[in-house]
Wavefront OBJ file of the C-alpha trace (Angstrom):
o trace
v -10.785 22.494 42.956
v -12.243 21.171 46.216
v -13.109 17.415 46.654
v -16.385 16.555 48.111
v -16.186 12.885 48.089
v -14.407 10.368 50.556
v -13.995 6.739 50.626
v -16.681 6.183 53.052
v -19.153 8.493 51.020
v -18.380 6.333 47.865
v -19.170 3.268 49.677
v -22.517 4.360 51.316
v -23.562 6.358 48.130
v -27.003 5.665 47.026
v -28.313 5.672 43.501
v -27.676 9.033 41.917
v -24.895 11.455 40.791
v -22.288 12.723 42.936
v -19.753 15.347 42.231
v -16.173 15.332 43.515
v -15.252 18.535 41.859
v -13.522 19.086 38.612
v -16.360 17.570 36.801
v -15.463 14.164 38.272
v -18.609 12.239 38.980
v -19.414 9.150 40.843
v -22.557 7.592 39.223
v -24.782 5.012 40.864
v -27.271 3.054 39.149
v -30.513 1.739 40.460
v -28.975 -1.809 40.846
v -26.363 -0.336 42.926
v -23.371 -0.322 40.494
v -21.074 2.333 40.626
v -18.730 3.887 38.066
v -16.570 7.109 37.596
v -17.518 9.678 34.809
v -15.362 12.677 33.717
v -17.347 15.359 31.910
v -15.301 17.772 29.650
v -15.790 19.866 26.535
v -13.934 18.948 23.443
v -14.101 21.310 20.226
v -17.010 23.066 21.530
v -19.125 19.971 22.505
v -19.774 18.175 25.686
v -18.188 14.790 26.147
v -18.360 12.078 28.949
v -15.316 9.739 29.642
v -15.773 6.581 31.686
v -12.931 6.105 34.269
v -13.780 2.576 35.495
v -16.288 1.032 37.967
v -15.772 2.032 41.607
v -15.570 -1.750 42.577
v -12.025 -1.801 41.048
v -11.103 1.969 40.843
v -10.775 3.499 44.205
v -11.452 7.160 44.648
v -7.885 8.114 44.521
v -7.171 6.094 41.294
v -10.192 8.031 39.808
v -8.827 11.363 40.545
v -5.361 10.283 39.227
v -7.228 9.322 35.891
v -9.213 12.395 35.944
v -5.862 14.287 36.199
v -4.373 12.759 33.608
v -7.212 13.181 31.090
v -7.344 16.719 31.880
v -3.472 17.060 31.070
v -4.052 15.637 27.631
v -7.001 17.966 27.126
v -4.644 21.055 27.948
v -2.173 19.650 25.499
v -4.642 19.464 22.572
v -5.261 15.536 22.957
v -8.744 14.006 23.035
v -8.314 11.577 26.081
v -10.942 9.335 24.797
v -9.464 9.320 21.383
v -5.930 8.665 22.991
v -7.387 5.783 25.021
v -8.842 4.025 21.745
v -5.544 4.583 20.081
v -3.877 2.723 22.930
v -6.372 -0.139 22.578
v -5.542 -0.618 19.051
v -7.348 1.549 16.773
v -4.736 3.391 14.524
v -4.328 7.124 14.087
v -5.342 8.820 10.865
v -1.524 9.177 10.034
v -0.815 5.510 10.486
v -4.051 4.487 8.353
v -2.749 7.013 5.877
v 0.748 5.513 5.779
v -0.757 1.858 5.284
v -3.068 3.080 2.434
v -0.144 4.883 0.505
v 1.889 1.664 0.853
v -0.870 -0.900 -0.184
v -1.730 1.621 -3.422
v 1.818 2.346 -4.150
v 2.296 -0.590 -6.708
v -0.599 0.900 -8.855
v 1.071 4.557 -8.947
v 1.963 5.694 -12.245
v 5.557 6.713 -11.005
v 7.606 7.911 -7.848
v 6.282 11.503 -8.189
v 2.641 10.361 -8.050
v 3.626 8.342 -4.865
v 5.452 11.499 -3.418
v 2.429 13.704 -3.883
v -0.031 11.163 -2.131
v 2.471 11.040 0.809
v 3.157 14.797 0.856
v -0.520 15.978 1.089
v -1.486 13.309 3.530
v 1.324 14.182 5.691
v 1.784 18.144 5.297
v -1.642 19.323 4.360
v -3.560 16.738 6.311
v -0.998 16.890 9.362
v -3.523 18.266 11.744
v -5.476 14.761 11.326
v -2.541 12.277 11.594
v -2.461 12.216 15.580
v -6.127 11.775 15.659
v -7.508 8.077 15.985
v -9.043 7.410 12.590
v -12.502 6.792 14.227
v -12.529 10.196 15.606
v -11.978 12.147 12.462
v -15.199 14.324 12.029
v -16.498 16.757 9.433
v -15.091 19.553 11.193
v -11.618 18.143 11.347
v -11.587 17.535 7.650
v -12.965 21.098 6.857
v -10.170 22.404 9.256
v -7.380 20.986 6.650
v -9.286 21.737 3.441
v -10.618 25.277 3.860
v -7.178 27.024 4.108
v -6.534 25.738 0.728
v -9.809 25.200 -1.193
v -9.679 28.751 -2.955
v -5.973 29.109 -3.089
v -4.662 25.673 -4.153
v -7.785 24.148 -5.557
v -6.204 21.350 -7.576
v -4.163 20.176 -4.401
v -7.291 20.615 -2.061
v -9.506 18.576 -4.368
v -6.853 15.643 -4.417
v -6.389 16.056 -0.903
v -10.155 15.601 -0.222
v -10.312 12.428 -2.306
v -7.181 10.955 -0.625
v -8.928 11.771 2.943
v -11.971 9.895 1.777
v -9.977 6.877 0.549
v -8.138 6.383 3.920
v -11.150 6.657 5.815
v -13.087 4.296 3.694
v -10.262 1.954 4.001
v -10.556 2.294 8.133
v -14.268 1.516 7.874
v -13.410 -1.493 5.444
v -10.940 -2.839 8.193
v -13.553 -2.290 11.075
v -12.162 0.811 12.708
v -14.875 2.958 11.531
v -18.708 2.726 11.469
v -19.963 6.190 10.722
v -20.427 8.073 7.297
v -17.132 9.185 5.642
v -16.895 12.919 6.716
v -14.699 13.497 3.547
v -17.536 12.433 1.107
v -18.404 15.159 -1.551
v -21.879 14.295 -2.789
v -24.716 14.799 -0.393
v -21.936 16.268 2.385
v -19.145 18.479 1.691
v -20.848 19.733 -1.493
v -22.918 21.763 0.982
v -20.217 22.980 2.770
v -17.681 23.931 0.140
v -17.640 25.638 -3.146
v -18.498 23.491 -6.220
v -15.553 21.663 -7.923
v -16.501 23.822 -11.133
v -15.005 26.718 -9.485
v -11.925 25.136 -8.587
v -10.814 24.492 -12.272
v -7.266 25.049 -12.977
v -7.684 26.464 -16.421
v -5.162 26.487 -19.285
v -1.270 27.105 -18.791
v -0.194 30.225 -20.027
v 1.389 29.611 -23.444
v 3.933 31.774 -25.805
v 2.479 32.566 -29.262
v 4.537 30.195 -31.642
v 5.422 33.277 -33.597
v 7.419 34.552 -30.958
v 9.648 31.385 -30.720
v 12.444 32.448 -32.920
v 13.204 35.573 -31.077
v 12.837 33.867 -27.716
v 15.558 31.434 -28.676
v 17.724 34.177 -29.427
v 17.615 35.266 -26.049
v 17.663 31.649 -24.315
v 20.616 30.833 -26.243
v 22.742 33.539 -24.705
v 21.972 31.990 -21.213
v 24.989 29.469 -20.039
v 22.739 27.691 -17.477
v 22.012 24.243 -17.665
v 18.426 25.181 -17.048
v 18.459 27.105 -20.381
v 19.416 23.971 -22.281
v 17.066 21.996 -20.564
v 14.231 24.412 -21.198
v 15.244 24.629 -25.032
v 15.324 20.676 -25.139
v 12.105 20.718 -23.568
v 10.529 23.080 -26.271
v 12.168 21.181 -29.057
v 11.005 17.641 -27.982
v 7.494 18.936 -26.566
v 7.911 16.838 -23.663
v 6.664 17.542 -19.903
v 9.079 19.289 -17.551
v 9.452 16.128 -15.290
v 10.138 13.972 -18.298
v 12.976 16.194 -19.308
v 14.531 16.669 -15.868
v 14.612 13.086 -15.204
v 16.199 12.179 -18.475
v 19.022 9.511 -18.065
v 21.803 8.939 -20.651
v 20.895 5.322 -20.859
v 17.368 6.533 -22.350
v 19.087 8.155 -25.250
v 20.165 6.252 -28.490
v 22.432 8.644 -30.271
v 22.913 6.357 -33.331
v 19.048 6.263 -34.062
v 18.442 9.858 -32.426
v 15.623 8.597 -30.238
v 14.922 9.343 -26.700
v 12.898 6.499 -25.181
v 11.076 7.558 -21.865
v 10.202 4.739 -19.460
v 6.472 4.248 -18.690
v 6.853 4.932 -15.004
v 8.165 8.544 -15.902
v 4.991 9.283 -18.222
v 1.764 10.648 -17.315
v -0.080 7.813 -19.108
v 1.961 5.113 -17.691
v 3.396 4.091 -21.133
v 6.650 4.127 -22.587
v 7.258 6.908 -25.149
v 9.539 7.388 -27.939
v 10.764 10.843 -28.858
v 12.545 11.398 -32.169
v 15.140 13.892 -31.629
v 15.796 16.807 -34.086
v 19.438 17.764 -35.017
v 19.208 20.657 -32.480
v 18.022 18.467 -29.614
v 21.036 16.156 -30.270
v 23.324 18.786 -30.339
v 22.161 19.918 -26.951
v 22.887 16.503 -25.434
v 26.101 16.255 -27.004
v 27.327 19.326 -25.667
v 26.226 18.267 -22.238
v 27.663 14.709 -22.196
v 31.461 15.364 -21.848
v 30.438 17.706 -19.072
v 28.352 15.214 -16.958
v 31.127 12.325 -17.163
v 30.134 9.968 -14.224
v 26.530 11.170 -13.954
v 23.622 9.291 -15.153
v 21.623 12.390 -15.438
v 21.550 14.677 -18.515
v 20.618 17.640 -16.761
v 22.136 17.494 -13.186
v 21.667 20.043 -10.697
v 24.084 21.366 -8.062
v 24.931 17.659 -7.089
v 25.709 15.402 -10.134
v 23.456 12.622 -8.949
v 20.575 14.942 -8.622
v 18.360 16.387 -11.386
v 17.725 20.280 -11.775
v 14.950 21.247 -9.486
v 11.251 21.130 -10.563
v 11.168 25.078 -10.657
v 14.568 25.427 -12.349
v 13.155 26.235 -15.909
v 10.314 28.275 -14.580
v 12.863 30.328 -12.648
v 14.728 30.640 -15.960
v 11.576 32.182 -17.608
v 11.225 34.607 -14.762
v 14.963 35.662 -15.099
v 14.259 36.507 -18.765
v 11.115 38.547 -17.570
v 8.721 36.253 -19.212
v 5.630 36.483 -17.314
v 2.905 35.453 -20.132
v 4.211 32.017 -20.495
v 4.931 28.832 -18.685
v 7.137 25.693 -19.254
v 3.951 23.669 -19.818
v 2.537 26.186 -22.036
v 5.089 25.551 -24.599
v 3.373 22.253 -25.467
v 0.316 24.172 -26.388
v 2.682 26.392 -28.658
v 3.604 23.413 -30.417
v 0.249 22.150 -30.827
v -1.048 25.551 -32.235
v 2.038 25.573 -34.581
v 1.240 21.844 -35.600
v -2.650 22.947 -36.303
v -2.058 26.281 -37.702
v 1.090 26.219 -39.846
v 2.252 22.625 -40.617
v 0.710 20.136 -42.659
v 1.077 17.139 -40.380
v -2.037 15.394 -39.373
v -3.560 15.886 -36.069
v -2.865 12.395 -34.996
v 0.787 12.757 -35.415
v 0.833 15.980 -33.303
v -1.029 14.363 -30.686
v 1.275 11.399 -30.730
v 4.387 13.827 -30.380
v 2.546 15.270 -27.171
v 2.053 11.419 -26.147
v -1.921 12.141 -25.781
v -3.824 8.767 -25.915
v -6.052 9.152 -29.162
v -9.511 7.441 -29.719
v -11.198 4.810 -27.699
v -10.039 1.694 -26.496
v -10.800 -0.108 -29.721
v -9.104 2.384 -31.732
v -6.122 2.362 -29.458
v -5.827 -1.447 -29.869
v -5.582 -1.156 -33.809
v -2.991 1.723 -33.734
v 0.016 -0.256 -32.484
v 2.451 1.966 -33.998
v 3.839 5.180 -32.733
v 4.206 7.022 -36.246
v 8.024 7.805 -35.080
v 9.213 8.457 -38.617
v 6.473 10.839 -39.330
v 6.782 12.463 -35.856
v 10.754 12.826 -36.678
v 9.823 14.857 -39.749
v 7.387 16.922 -37.522
v 10.054 17.606 -34.791
v 12.693 18.615 -37.364
v 10.281 21.103 -38.821
v 9.517 22.467 -35.543
v 13.142 22.783 -34.493
v 13.419 24.819 -37.716
v 10.627 27.031 -37.036
v 12.198 27.713 -33.530
v 15.645 28.532 -35.139
v 16.588 32.151 -34.814
v 16.448 33.897 -38.089
v 15.254 31.045 -40.308
v 11.869 31.001 -42.543
v 9.164 28.761 -40.927
v 9.246 24.982 -42.167
v 6.094 22.657 -42.534
l 1 2 3 4 5 6 7 8 9 10 11 12 13 14 15 16 17 18 19 20 21 22 23 24 25 26 27 28 29 30 31 32 33 34 35 36 37 38 39 40 41 42 43 44 45 46 47 48 49 50 51 52 53 54 55 56 57 58 59 60 61 62 63 64 65 66 67 68 69 70 71 72 73 74 75 76 77 78 79 80 81 82 83 84 85 86 87 88 89 90 91 92 93 94 95 96 97 98 99 100 101 102 103 104 105 106 107 108 109 110 111 112 113 114 115 116 117 118 119 120 121 122 123 124 125 126 127 128 129 130 131 132 133 134 135 136 137 138 139 140 141 142 143 144 145 146 147 148 149 150 151 152 153 154 155 156 157 158 159 160 161 162 163 164 165 166 167 168 169 170 171 172 173 174 175 176 177 178 179 180 181 182 183 184 185 186 187 188 189 190 191 192 193 194 195 196 197 198 199 200 201 202 203 204 205 206 207 208 209 210 211 212 213 214 215 216 217 218 219 220 221 222 223 224 225 226 227 228 229 230 231 232 233 234 235 236 237 238 239 240 241 242 243 244 245 246 247 248 249 250 251 252 253 254 255 256 257 258 259 260 261 262 263 264 265 266 267 268 269 270 271 272 273 274 275 276 277 278 279 280 281 282 283 284 285 286 287 288 289 290 291 292 293 294 295 296 297 298 299 300 301 302 303 304 305 306 307 308 309 310 311 312 313 314 315 316 317 318 319 320 321 322 323 324 325 326 327 328 329 330 331 332 333 334 335 336 337 338 339 340 341 342 343 344 345 346 347 348 349 350 351 352 353 354 355 356 357 358 359 360 361 362 363 364 365 366 367 368 369 370 371 372 373 374 375 376 377 378 379 380 381 382 383 384 385 386 387 388 389
């Protein structure tokens, strides 16, 4: 890279543009002011970076600054963005962490917080080192496209979280451009519509098969098998079961109270326990002395993994059902076989029923009606017994 300028040429330069080689230029205005410019290509677009005025930055200093900028470009770092970061503009990663922290008080539970942190750290990883004001549509698409069709629900949530981070950056004065993660009127022209991303229903085992399934399940000695049976009998979500603490269970009243922070709706939920559900807990209690967790994993202070019950189904070679799908099995049984009212079945699933006005008047949780229902459900699932309703 041959240099063509000298200190003498810089001092005598007339209005115009002078190359020093390597895309470093001295630009002299009509007024006689002189400044250094480095031209480079970043992600297919031509960029210009100012390196300072010639009155305060010598030719040697300009060359050093150009070398430093080229080194950053070679390492995949935008030198303009990096300089902005040095000047106080936060990176996307720093802004994302701030947003997660500020919103955490409103999250339903620790799992929700973990999901936000994970998606904005793992899936949005390529954005984290970028200055928040430099994130472009191409940058957003680069992290969304790889998972948009294969992990549609995660991708859709990721897009919304990126949008929120960039909106927060604009609110704090770090951005003044349109949000590149905005869906309507922007990304909806570049990605498939959300209707194509619907997750569909969880595979559910027909309730008629439950008694035969229980025969096989009870032959398994693993804690995961007991957790799965308990999950089926209580019609609870897997996360609620895996997080069960002994302190949540009132054995005298045979009631399990799930704290609001572990419920999807964010409200405390009482679960009446059938005799078989209580028997499962009574079997586990002497085995887990010293542990607060009813269904511990390999470590006594940690619950089974989120995949433990799904893996149990796989080991049993059940391919047409999921753990969450057993809630649908229960609901189908309740609607087709039992005589219990719809509202009682929905309450058993911890579903919010009716509009806000109706919810305000329905203050009870129909615990005793649900107790009869869950006992009937347990009898239905019991091997070699007649259905009860």
